[in-house]
Steps between C-alpha positions, in 0.01 A plus 500: 500500500501792738250491781220755544528664155242297309127580505260259664367236260132403505464167323118514516439851366134539399424676172165686499303602191167682555506403867542127435809286548598374156834335579781469749868549429824592672574870554646753739154622603222296663233598242480660156206687346508499119290668231576246226605136517508214251141400582372844398743596222352494147800313359433199723120515519420594141252761623544870443501707819576866556749599767552872560762561764571852618240658268710474185198499271361820654844663476523404131151632426574831676827543311355436156157660551382793298711631212833345594574372150371805317743732679801286401460549122811592303 
């Protein structure tokens, strides 16, 4: 391996979810902040939760608001 071309490896990288450390893993950064992890994902927990990242629901509602479908009639 060539020297000085690989990123630094942090074997005790802390993963944060809602401000709490949920796990440690190896990574190229000392800490990770995540929005979803297996402890909060509906597939693993069996509970339904709503995650709206980047305002996608609001964007959808703005796009299809009003008479969007009426103006597209053939």
